[in-house]
C-alpha angles and dihedrals in degrees: 000000000000130000087243093056090052087051089053090049092051095044096047095034093077121090090251092047092050089049092050092047091048089052092050090049091051092050095050122012095036096041115111119211125207129241093260093061111130124234091249091051089050091051090047095052092044089055090051093047089049090056095048088048089052091052092049090048091052092048090051093047090048092053089049094247095132100053 
């Protein structure tokens, strides 16, 4: 576990942090795109999703969930 992972866990472990992370998840990972979505829009949302997954992974690591 890294110090940065612990920082992520502390930051997103508060009620406000959990609310922010839930909001980010809803806007990215849980977002459904229609069939007319362009290739560039798909690439953009996948980049955003990857960032949210990275944050979630760091939070889990900082809490010791991925041991």
